N, C-alpha and C positions, 0 to 999 in steps of 0.2 A: 612472542611475547608482546611484538609492538603492539598489534592488533589490540589486545587487552589495554593496554596501556593508553592507546588514543580514544579508547571508550571510556577508560576510569577518567580521564581528565575532563571531557566532556559531562560526565556525570558530576563531576568534582563543580563544572562551571555553572550548571544546572542547578544544584543545591544551593551556590552562593548567589544567585538570582534569585531563589524563591528567599532566602531569609533575609535579603536587602530591601525586598520590597515591602514598605510598612503603611503606606499612605491606605486609608480609607477609600478614597478613591479609586486604589489599584485594587481592590479587594478580588473583582472577576480575574484580573492581570494573574494575582498572585495565585488564586486557584488553580489557573491553568498551568502556571509554573510549577506547582508543586504535583500535580497531576502529571504534567511531562517528565518531571523528575523520577518520580515513581516508578512510572512507565519506561523510564529507560534505565532503572535499577533492576527489574523484571527482566528488560533485554540483556543488560549486562550479565548477568546470572545464567540467562539462556545460551548467551554466547561462550561463557567460560566453561561450561558444561559441556556443549556442542564441542568446544575445540580439545577440551579432555578427550571424549570419546574417539574423536577423529586420530587424533593422536595416539590413543591406548591400540585403536584397531589398527593403524600402521606401524607400532611397535609391536604387536604382537605378530606379524607376519613379516617382520624386519623389514620393514619400507620405512625407513626413518627419512631417505630423500626425498621420498614421496609427501611427507608432512612438510618438510622445510620448502619444496614448491608449494605447496598449497596456502603456507604462512606467507610467502614471498609472494603470492598471486592476490591475496587478500589486501597485503598492505600495498601492492602497486595499484590496485582498483582504490584503495582509500586515500593515496597519495595522487589520484586522478592521472594515473601515467597508464593505464590501461580503460578501456570502456566496459561496459556490462556483458557487451558480447562476447569479448576476450574471455573477463571473469568466468562466464556460464562456460563456455566453450572446455577452459582449461580445466575447471571444477569437475565437468564431466568427464574429460578424460582421467583425470587423476581419481576420481571416486568411481570410475564405471564398473568396476567390482563390487561394489558396497552400497547397494541399493537403499539402506537405510540410512546409510550418509549423505547419499543425494536428497532423499527426502527431507531430511533434516537441512540440508543447504539450501533448498527450495523456500523454506522458510524465512529467510535472509532477503530474498530478491524483492524488488519493489514491484507493488500489485500492480497492475495495467488494464 
C-alpha cells in the first residue's frame, strides 16, 4: 500500500497547486495544472484497480508472497533503488503465468 500512498500524496500536491493559482496571467498554467490533476486522478484510479486485480489473482492462487514481492519491486523503482530494466525483468518473472496482468503492467511503462 506504500505505492498508493505515494500516488495519493502526489495527487494532493497537484490539487493544492491548482487551487492556489489565481492570477489572471496564469490562466494557461492553471488550466494545465487542473488537467494534470484530473489525469493523475484517473491514473490513480487505474493504479488502485490494477493492484487490486493483482492482489486478487495472487490470493486466489495462494501466492501472497508474490504479491508482496511485486509491491516491493514497485516501491524500489519509485524510490529509485532499481532501474526500469530491473523493474520490467522482475515484474515479468512474477507475472509470467498471468498474461492479462502483464498487459495491464505494460500500460505503466514509459513510452519510448
